[in-house]
N, C-alpha and C positions, 0 to 999 in steps of 0.2 A: 589559417584560413579567415578572411576577412568578412566583415559583415556588410553587404553592398549596400543596404539600406540604412545603415549607421549614420548618425550624426557625429559631430565632432565631440572627442573624448571616450568614443567606444574603444575599448581594448582590443588587441588583435590576439586571438588564441589559436593553437594549433588545432587540427582535425583529430577527433579521437581515434584510437586504435580499435579494429573491430574485434579482437581478442580480448579486451579488457585491460585495465590498467596494469602497468608494469612499475609503479613505484615501489621501490624496494625499501625506502624510509618508513613507508607506513606501518605502524604496528599492528599485531594479529589482535582481532577481536577478542576481549577477556570473555572468560567462562560464566561469569556472574550475569543473568539477564537483567536489562535495563528494563524491559518491558515484557508484559507476560499478559495475554489475551486467552481468556479460558471460555470457551462455548458462548460466544458473544453473539447477540442477535438483534436484528432491529425489524418489527414487524410495524407496518405503518396502515392504520386502521382505514377501512373503507366505509362509508356511512351511508344510508339511504331513508327517504320517507322522511314525513313532517317533523319527526322527532330526533332524527339524524342518528338513529341506532346503528350500530356497527352490524354490518351483515358478511364482511370478509375481511382479508388482510392481505396486504402486499409483503410477502417474505423477502424484504431486501437482502438482508443478511441473516444467516439460520443456522447459528452454531460453529462458528469460526474458532481456531485455537493455533496460537503461534507463539513465539517468543523473539525477543531482539536482543543481542548481547550489545555492550558498551563499545563503540567503535565501528560497530557493524552497518552495513546496507542490506537492508532486505526488500528485495522487489516483488510488488503486488501486482500481477497481472491476470487479464482475461477480456472477454468482451465487454462491449457496452452493456450496461445495465447488470452485471454480475454482482455488484455490490461492492467494489473496490472503494469507490469514494465515500459512502455511505460507512464503511469501515474505519477510515480514516477520520472523518467526521466524530464518528463515536469515541474513537482514542482521544481526540481533542476534547472531548465534551461538548460538540457544539450541536450533539444530537443526543438524547437519553437513550442509553440502550434498554431494549425491552426485556433482556434477560442475559445472563452471563456476568463475568468479571473483568475487571481492568486493572492491572497493578503496576503501577509505575514506582520503581526504586523500593519495592517491598511495600508501597502502601495502595490498598484498595480506593481508586478514585471513582469507580463506578458510578456513585449516587452521591457525589460530594455537590454541595450547593455551589451557586456561582461565588458566593463570598469566600468559602473554603477553597475553591477552585483557584481564586487570584494569585495567591502566594505562587502556586506550581505553574501559572503562565509564563513564569520567567523560564522555565526548565522545557516546557513543552510549546513549540510553535510551528507554524503550518507555512508552505508556501503554495499558493493558491494557482490554478490551472491558466486563467486569464489575466494577463499582465495589464490589459485594459480596464476590466471593470473591478479588478481588485484594489486600485488606486483611486483617492478621491480627487475628481479633477479640478475640486475648489480649493484645493490645499497645495502648498508648495513642498517641493521635497524635503525640505528641512522640517516641516511640519509632520510630514509623513512618517520619516525615518525617526523623528524625535517623539513620536507619540507614545512608543512604549516606555519610555522614561518618565514621561508625565503621568501617564496612568499608574505605574507602580511606585511613583514617587521617589525616583532612584536619582541621588545627587552624583554628578561626575566631577572628577578632580579638577578639569579645566573648562565645564560647563558643557551643556547639551549641544551647543552648536558645534564645538570643537569636536566631541565625541561623533556627531552623525557625519562631518565632515571625514574624520578617520573611516568610518564604515563606507563611506561611498568611494573612498580610495582602496579600500580592502577588496571591493567588489569590481573595481576597474573603471569607475567613473571619477569625473573631474570633480573635485572639493568645491569648485566655482558654481556648480550645479546647485547648490543649496535653496538658492531663491527662485528656482525654474518650477514650471507646472508640468504635470504629467505629459501633455498633449504636445510638449517641445521634445520629447524624446521618441526614439523607433522602439519597435515592439523587444528587441533584445536589451536596450538599456532600461526599459520600464520593468522587464522582468530582474534585472540587476537592483533596481529600487526597491522591488519587492523582496530580494534575497537580503539587503541591507536591513531592512526594517524587521525581517524575521531573525538577523544575528545581533540584533541592538542589545539584548539582554543576557547573552551567551548562552543559549538554551544547551540542553543536554541531548534532547531528542527533537528532530523534524521530520514532519510528515510533508512531503513533497507531493503534491497532487497534479501529475502530469505536467511538471515545470517547463518543457519544451515544446507539447504538443501544439501549440497556437503559435510557434516560432517558424521562420523558414529554416530549411536544413543547415545553411552556413552559421545560423546564428544559434542553432541548437547546439552544434560542437564548442561554442564559445560557452555557453551556459553549463553544458555538463563539465568540460574542463575545470569551471570555476567551481562547481559544487565539490568536485574532487578535491582540488586543490585547497578549498576551505575546510574540508574534512581532515585531509592531512595536516594543517596548520592549528586547526582548533579542536582536533579530537571528536568530531561531530558523530551522531549516531542518525542515520537516515531510515524512513520506511517510504520507498520511492513508488508511487501509484503510477502506472504507466502502460500505454498500449503497444508502444514500439519494442519489441523484443530485442531488437539490436542495441537500443539505448540500455536495457536491462541487462544484457550480456555484458556491455561493457563496465557498466559501474558498480553492477550489485555483487555481495558476496553470497548471498542465499535468494532463493527466488520461491514465491508461493503462488500456486495457480488456481485461481477462483472460478467457478462455474455456477450460475444460478444460485449464489448466496452461500456457497460452500468451500472450503478449501478441496482439492481433489489432488493435490501433489505439493510437496515441499522439497526442494533438495538444494546443495549448493550449485553454483553456477555451471560447473564442468559437467557435473554429473546429469543436471537437468538438460543440458543441450547436446551432450553427446549421446546419454542414454534415458530418454524420457520413457517413463514407466505408465503413465496414464493415456488412454488413446485420444484424448482431448487435447492435452500437452503436445502429444505427436502432430496432430492436425494442426494446433497453432504454429508449431516450429516449421511446419512444410509450407506455410504461407509466407514465411519470411523471404525477401526478394533476396537471389544471389547474383552479386555483379557479374560473375565469371559464365559464360554462356555454356561452357563444358560441364560445370558443375548444375546447372539447372537442368540439364539433360540427364544426368545422372540421378537426381534426387525424384523420389516418389511424392508426388503431389496429392495429397488427401483432401477430396472435397466434401465437406458435410453435407448432408441432405436436411431439408427442412429447416424451420427457424427455430430460435431459442424459444421454450415452452414458457406460458404465461407464468411469473412469479405469485399471480392470485392463486393458481392452482398448478403447483409443481408436479411431475411425475411422482410416483410412489417410488421408494427404494432408490435405486442409484438414478440421480436426475439426468444422466446423459444417456440412458440407455434408448432415447427416442431418437437419437442421431448416431449412435454407436454401431459401426460395424462388426463388433464382436460380441455383442449383446444376446444373452441367453436367457432362459426362464427365470434364473436364480437373479437377474438383475432387475428383474421388475417386482420381485418378492422380498429380497433381502438387501438392505442398504449396506454397502461395503464400508467398513471403519478405515480410518486413516492408521496405515501399517508400516512398521520400517522394513522394508525388503531388502536395503542395502544399508551400510553404515553412513548415517545421516540423510537417508533418502527415503521418503514416506510418501505412499500414495494410496488412493481409496478406489479400488478397482478389484473386482473378482477374479479379471483374467488380463493382468497387466503385461504390459510390452516389455521386452529388454530385461526380464526379472530373473533371479536365479530359481533354480529347480526347486519345486515345492512352494512356490509362493503362493499358489491357487490354494493349498491346504491351509497356509498359514493364516490367510484372508479367513476361511471358512471359519477356523478355531475362533479368531479374535473376535468374528462376529456373533458366533455362539455364546463366548464369554461375556461380550456387552451385552447381548439380550437375556442372560441369565442373571446377570447383576441388575438390569431394568427390571425384570419380573420381582426378582428380590425387594428390590426398593419399593414397588408398587405394594407386595404383600404387608410389609412392614409398615407402609403408610395406610393401608386400611385396618390392619390391626390398633394402630393409634387410633383411628377414628371411633373405632369399635368401644376402646376402654374409655374413651371422651363422652360417648353416649350413655355407657353404663354408670358413669359418676353422675 
């Protein structure tokens, strides 16, 4: 498929297949996690009054946990405002987490200073959503892509210019573009420049924040295929933040679904798309366009009523109960924990879809055990405070 708006030098890449990649040469993700996120959260304070005192907090991300294995692509999907980008920025340490832990290659990076983070920037990189605003219009392509070498003070064998030209060629651009400015390129080419900058230091983990959402469909196919080819060639690990569930199905190995700051389901690509267990996931998948008219007629379209609740004051217990057609009294009283209901398939729902027999009882037991553990922790904390007062 060609890029209709591309200028000279834009590579031509085939259209992605809808059922996912078929490369047999790609190695299986290793069992050892490269990234671990544990109970991560970010609350943005809301201030008021003359003294700007905090009166509330926007719970953008509220206790998410997941892991990413080396060589794997994890998709992070959900509605706008559910906390996907905030999660990605916290992993990159562009935002300071309010609580939780981020462990990268066995090192806790949650509260490292900027100076301590600088050496790790070589291994952690990000592809930004907007290829127009993420490139400095006053700098040439050579200066933009070569910036990581200068900032990290890395000497290359044949000089920075040669290294930048090799990176441009790697992402399908002409090395002669070295002295051009961003405004001279199409949208797809600008995103390729951003990807080249990301690859400069040979990172181990790349956070791709909706890398194709600002591009035309034809150009999206090219950038998606480029990301896949680079992963196979350089053994990269991705966390892909996206809205387009068709893109996620094509490129991701596992998918995590977020709703209002929490993860509600995690599963491998096949399991999530064929047997979604959380009602919200099922509703999302029912909105994916189907090109075959016969297929559209057979599919049940689920239309959620109401708007997404305000993250300033999220609903108690299950946050989806205000829009869920299966909600019952327990959904408003007890928050469902993430429970493995099938091998590698976890969901947070009291009444999951497509779940094996006994799933409801399993979720109830897990919720009771969690509440007992939380109560025991509070009791021990209270006893500790009493001991300090007596001393």
